[in-house]
C-alpha positions, 0 to 999 in steps of 0.5 A: 859533715861539719868540720868539728865532726871531721876533726873528731873522727880523724882524732879518734881514728888516729888514736886507734891507728896509734893503738894498732901499731906500738912502734914505727920500727920496721923489725920485730924481735924474738929473744929466747933462753933454751936451758940444755940446748947450748951450741945447738942450732935454732930455726925461726919459721913461719907458716905458709898455708900449712907449710913451715918455711925457715926465715933464719937460724942462729947457734944457741950460745953457752948461756942457752940464749939466741935472738932473731930480728925479722922485718915486720909483715903487714899482718899478724902471724904465727911463728915457731922456734924449732930446736931438735925437732922440738918446737915453740909456737908464738904470735907476732902482731905489733909487738917489738919483742917476744921472749921465750923461756924453756928447757930443751927436754920439754920446750914443745909442752912447757915453754913460757912465752911473753911480751904481748897480750896475744903471747899471753893468751897463747901461753894460757892455751898451751898451759891448759892443754899441757895440764889436761895432757898430764891427766888425759890421753890426747883422744880424751883432751880433744873430746874434753868439752869443758877444756874447749869452753874454757879455751874459748873464753881466753880469746872470746874478747877478740875473735879476729885476733891471732890467738883465736886463729891460733886455737882453732888450728891447734892439734893435739896428738894427730887430731885437731882440738876443735872438730867441726863434726861437733856442734859447739866446736863448729860454732867456735870455728864460725865465730873466728871465720865471721870475725875475720871476714867482717873485721880483717877482710884483707887478712891472707887467712880470712879466705882460708877461714871462710872456706873452713867455716863453709866446708864445716857447715856443708859437711855436718848439717847443723840444722837448727842454730844452737844458742851460743854459751860464749860471746863471739864478738869483741865486748864493748862497755861504755857509759850511757846518758845517765853515766851508767856502764852498759855492756854489749854482751849483756844486751846481746843476751837479752836479744834475738838480734843486735844492731851495733852502730857507731855514729856522730849524733852531731853530723849533718846526716845524722838526723836522716840516719837516725830516722832510718834506724828508728823505723827499724827499731819501732818495727822489730823491737817487740820481736827481740831486736835491740840497738847498741849505739855508740857516739863518737862526737867531739864534745860529750855535752853536744851528744847528751843534748841529743841522746836523752830521748833516744829509745834504744841503748846509747853510750858515749865513746870518748877518745880515751876509750877508742880502743874499744873501736879498734877490734871493729875496724871503724874507719868511717861514721857511721858504721853498722853491724848486725849480730844474730842471736847465736853470736856467730854471724856478725854482718856489716851493713854497707847501705842503711837502706838494707838494714831492714832486710838484714835484721828481718833475715836474722829474726 
């Protein structure tokens, strides 16, 4: 690979790293205002495989405020703030500060959390469930398929995010909101598990999620896979050779299998790689295979010279759009995934020579 390509990849991966960590500080903070809790003790807790462990405690002051500073962990996680057995759950990813505003009387159902995209999503999840509980009993809420489809849309842009993990572990009353005995719910659980397996293999939750998905499939044999109504993978929107925006999800909706490839056309090994990719495309395109190829070349004009006659969907990713690579954990080029027609299975291709067999498996 030539030096300009190496420099480009390094620059883009650096941009991704900077986006993934918005501060070099070694602590995150939570600031809470709990009306009606003056003088009471607030507990800060973290989950450890279902057990809640107390990290710190603080006395709420006369204005209802308290705050905590905690050493940053390697992976995002769900924490909770508890006062008098009422708890507010909130995420910590790369955020400096999360704020919580609540009243003690209903802090476990009507709190407002903010400070990050994940916090906003969890806030929306909690608000939607609280609204549903105002008109339905808990048993009705956990069987409300329209509500659960709506909640899934809130996290579908990042199935490997902490908000998605929170959602599939959410309980209402004494029942899990997403029930593996229900085909749609099982699909959501599998989508989150597969996203963690492919994009966050080192996350301590990944193995637990994998076991959850496998156990669900074995216990409730789904038979023929059902075409998902939701998108189970991070969206990508980039412009093609004609500067027309192309959506990964739209191409997927018209495919039986998608090959998603991140590459550099001007890399030394690109011609050989493109040849292998082309052979697979030619062999399976008529059976429903499509390719969405993201170019990460250092200069767009050089990519355009090479991309004009590409027969599949080819788009260009400038440095300003590097965030679109973040959720796919792209650290080297080329990186390739196969996404099946249900959207539940996203398999990383470690060796391009195995691409044909992987595509055939899902067709």
